[in-house]
N, C-alpha and C positions, 0 to 999 in steps of 0.2 A: 605269631611274631619270629618264633624261631623259623618258618618256613621260609618268610621273606628274607630273612637276614643269611640264610644259606641261598636264595635265588639273587639277590644282591652281592654277595660272594662268588658266586657263577659268572655274574655278570660283567662284575670288575677283573676276573680271572681271563674272560674271553675279549675283555678289550685290550688288556696288553698284548703289546705287538702284533693288534690288528693294522694292517697294511690296505684293510678295503677302504681308506675314507683319505689317503693323501694320494699328491698328484703333484711334483715337482717341490714340496716342499721338506725334504730331506737329505740325510747329509750319510755319507760313507756306504759300508758292507750291508745289505739286508741282514744278510747272515751272519756278523758279526755277535759275539757272546753274549754281548753286553746293549739293552736297548737303551735309549734315552728318549720319551717325550718330553717336548717342551712345552708348555701349557703358557701363551703369555699372551700379552697384549701390548699393540703398537703407541700404546696411548700412555703406558705404565712408566715410570719414571727406573723403578726398580727395574723392568723388563729388559731397557735402553741399556743398562747397566749390566748386568748379563751378559746381552747380544755384544757390546763393544769389549768386555774385559772378559768374564769366563769361557763363554762361549768360543772366543777365538784361541784358548788355552786348552780347551775339551777338544777341537778339530785338531791342534799340532801334538797334542798328546794321545788322543785315544782314536780319531777317527779317522785323519792318514793314515797311520797304523793299522785300522781295519780291527782294531777291538772294540769300538764302538759305534752302531749304529742310530742317527738321530733324527726321530719326527716332530717338528713344529706341530703345535696345535693350536688353532686360532681359539683364544678363550678371551674375548673383548668386556671387561667390566661396565656395567652400567652406568657406574659413575662418570666414565669416560667417554663424553657425547662424540667423539673421533676415532673411537678405538674399533667400534664395528663397521664404519664407512672402510677405515681405514683395511682391518681383516678383508673386507671384499672385495678392494684391489690387489691388495697383495695373492688372494686367491684366485681371482681372475688370471692375475699376469703369472702363476702358476701354470695356466693353461697353453701358455701360450711360451712357457721353457725362463721366463724372465722374473722367477720370484726372489731370486735372489736380490737383484737389480735395485725391484722395487722394496722388498725387505729393508737393505740397507737406507734406502733413504729417508724411509718412513721413518725408520729409528733418529739418523742422521736428522730431521727435521723435527723432531718431534714437537721440541719447542715453539718451533715456528706454527704445526700444525695446530697448535692446543690453541694460540693466540689470534690466528686468524680462520681456519677452517679448512685449511683450502686443500686438503689431501689430494685431490686431483690434480692442481697444477704439478705440487712434488712428484706425483708419479710421472707425469708429462715430462716430466723437465729428464727424467734417465730412460725413457724412451722414446723411438723414433714412431714420427706422425701415424704411419701406419698400425705400430704395435699397441700405439696407443687407441687408437681408434677399433680395434683390438679387444683390449680390454675392457675399455668404454662398452661394448656390445655385450662383454659375458659377465659384468657389473649384475642383473638380475637375474641370470641363467638358475635353473631349479639346479642343479647339480653344484653351483658355487655355494646358493643358500644353505642346501642340504650338507655341505660339506663343512659349514663352520657350526651348525645347528649340529651337527652330531659332537662335532667337537667339543660343544660346550658343556652337549648332555653326558659326552662321556667324563670329562673334568669332572660333574657334579655327582659320579658314579666314584670316583677317587677317595674322598672329595678332594676336590681343589678348592682352599679356603680364600686365596690370595695369589696374584700374581708377580715373578715367575714359579710356577712348580715343578719341579720334574720329577717324573715316574718312571724310576728306574725297573730295568726287569734282567734278573739274571736267572738261568734255570731254572724257571717256571715259577720263581718268585718275586715279589714288587716292592718297592719303597719309594717312601713321599721323602722328595727331599724340596723343603720349601724356604726363598729368599728368608732374612740375607745369605747369602751363598759363601761360605767358605773356600776359596778353590784349595787349598793343602788339607782340609778335613777331606772333602769333594775327591780330591785324588787320591788321599787312602783309603776311601772306601770303595772307591774301583779296583784298584789296586790290588787288595784284598778280597772283591768278587773274583778277579780274573784270574788269583793264586788260586781257586778254590776247580777242582775239577769236576 
């Protein structure tokens, strides 16, 4: 049992800050002192709240000034029937440099997707016909599927028990922050980390 615990701790340590499984779904300077990995589901209402509010504040206060690097991790929950298709479209769009456009549209149209299931229509509404064709051709690409599965596997190691979950790493140490996320408390925590040498 002790050996398993040591292996699990080592795997989690290796996971933190891993850049092998990213492709266009990052924000900021990779060498920033703090890394935040956001495990999120496009069909999760709490993830939409994080995306629409807290994420914008983190971008303004920490990512743009070079203090934080963010990696979005795909973590579609089994209870959300359109979470995985959304992740596939966003991941495929990242391959052609359109991750942000598609991610914004998926969150903006979350309630419509939950009712209609028309993920592709939402994605196509923000892409050119040529881009939409490329994204569709990449949906079942083994690399796209592997990236989503790797994020799911890594999230289970954290462990991610719900979305959104932030895995915050600084100085080789990591901390899990789960929803609900109070921005003023998160800001205090990040400022304290950044004050450490």
